[in-house]
C-alpha positions in Angstrom: 112.7 13.7 73.5 109.7 14.7 71.7 107.4 16.9 73.9 103.6 16.7 74.1 101.7 19.6 72.8 98.2 21.1 71.7 97.3 23.7 69.3 95.2 26.2 71.0 93.0 28.6 68.8 91.3 31.7 70.1 87.5 31.9 69.3 84.3 33.6 69.6 82.2 30.4 69.5 84.7 27.3 70.6 82.0 24.7 70.2 81.0 26.0 66.6 84.5 26.4 65.6 85.3 22.9 67.1 82.5 21.3 65.1 83.6 22.9 62.0 87.5 22.1 62.2 86.4 18.5 63.4 84.3 18.0 60.1 87.0 19.5 58.2 89.7 17.4 59.3 88.1 14.2 60.1 88.7 14.7 63.7 86.7 14.0 66.7 85.1 16.5 69.1 86.1 15.6 72.6 83.3 14.9 75.1 83.9 16.3 78.5 80.3 15.8 79.7 81.3 13.1 82.2 83.8 15.2 83.8 81.7 18.2 83.8 78.8 16.1 85.7 81.2 14.9 88.1 82.8 18.4 88.8 78.9 20.0 89.2 77.8 17.1 91.2 80.9 17.4 93.6 80.3 21.1 93.8 83.7 21.8 92.4 82.4 23.5 89.4 79.8 26.4 89.3 76.6 25.8 87.3 77.8 29.2 85.2 81.0 27.5 84.1 79.1 24.7 82.0 77.1 25.1 79.2 75.5 22.5 76.5 76.2 22.0 73.2 75.2 19.1 70.6 73.5 17.3 73.5 76.4 17.4 75.7 77.6 19.4 78.8 80.8 21.2 78.2 83.0 23.8 79.8 81.6 27.2 78.8 83.9 28.9 76.2 86.0 25.6 75.6 85.9 23.1 72.9 88.5 20.4 71.8 89.1 17.7 68.8 91.3 15.1 68.6 92.5 12.7 66.3 90.4 9.8 66.0 93.2 7.1 66.1 94.8 8.7 69.0 94.3 7.7 72.8 91.9 9.5 75.0 91.3 9.6 78.7 87.7 8.0 78.9 86.7 10.0 82.1 87.5 13.3 80.8 87.2 13.0 77.1 90.7 14.7 76.7 92.8 13.5 73.7 96.3 12.3 74.7 97.8 12.8 71.2 96.9 15.3 68.3 94.3 17.9 69.4 93.3 21.2 68.7 91.7 23.5 71.8 89.4 26.4 71.0 88.9 28.9 73.6 86.7 32.0 73.7 88.3 35.4 74.3 86.8 38.8 74.7 88.6 40.4 71.9 88.1 39.6 68.3 90.6 38.6 65.7 92.4 41.9 64.6 95.2 40.9 61.9 96.4 37.9 59.7 97.1 34.9 61.6 100.7 34.2 62.1 100.2 30.4 62.5 97.4 28.6 60.1 96.4 25.0 59.2 97.0 23.5 55.8 94.4 21.0 54.8 95.5 18.4 52.5 93.3 16.6 49.9 93.7 13.7 47.8 96.2 14.3 44.8 94.2 15.8 41.8 91.3 16.3 44.5 91.8 20.3 45.2 88.2 21.3 43.7 86.5 18.5 45.6 88.2 19.5 49.1 87.5 23.2 48.5 83.9 22.4 47.6 83.6 20.3 50.9 85.2 22.9 53.1 82.8 25.6 51.6 79.9 23.4 52.6 81.1 23.2 56.1 81.0 27.3 56.1 84.5 28.0 54.8 85.1 30.9 52.4 87.5 31.1 49.6 89.8 34.3 49.5 92.2 33.8 46.7 93.9 31.1 44.7 97.8 30.8 44.9 99.5 29.6 41.5 103.0 28.6 41.9 103.4 27.0 38.5 105.3 23.5 38.4 105.0 23.8 42.4 101.2 23.6 42.1 98.4 25.8 43.5 96.2 26.0 46.4 93.7 28.3 48.1 93.7 30.5 50.8 90.5 30.0 52.8 88.8 31.5 55.9 87.1 29.3 58.5 83.7 30.6 60.1 85.4 32.8 62.3 87.7 34.4 59.6 90.7 32.5 60.6 93.1 32.1 57.4 94.1 28.5 56.4 95.3 26.9 53.1 93.6 24.1 51.1 96.2 22.0 49.2 
């Protein structure tokens, strides 16, 4: 039996990083504003645990994105399929990622993919050439997390 999962990414500014990755992957930023509002109104969430980003009430220090074709809970905004959760942590990034995302473009469209990702705030690090196996770019997201554009 397959298990449910989400990939959690430590961040400095979760909502901003979620915006980048949603645009990079064509995912949707989850909207927890209805749930945040309900919890605030009921007194179950202190005001300092909420923030605003992009005109929405969010949980401070957290933001998530989900695949647009996957189901989600309409009350909480939480995706029930493929999703990435970004959570702010006090410590900064100190080394190379042990896990990273590969972003695949259309066949023959690597240059366009890399240019689009740079337009969103990514940075090229270096090109990897594997001869007949092809080439790709190692890139950094806006917080310095490595990923590959292939």
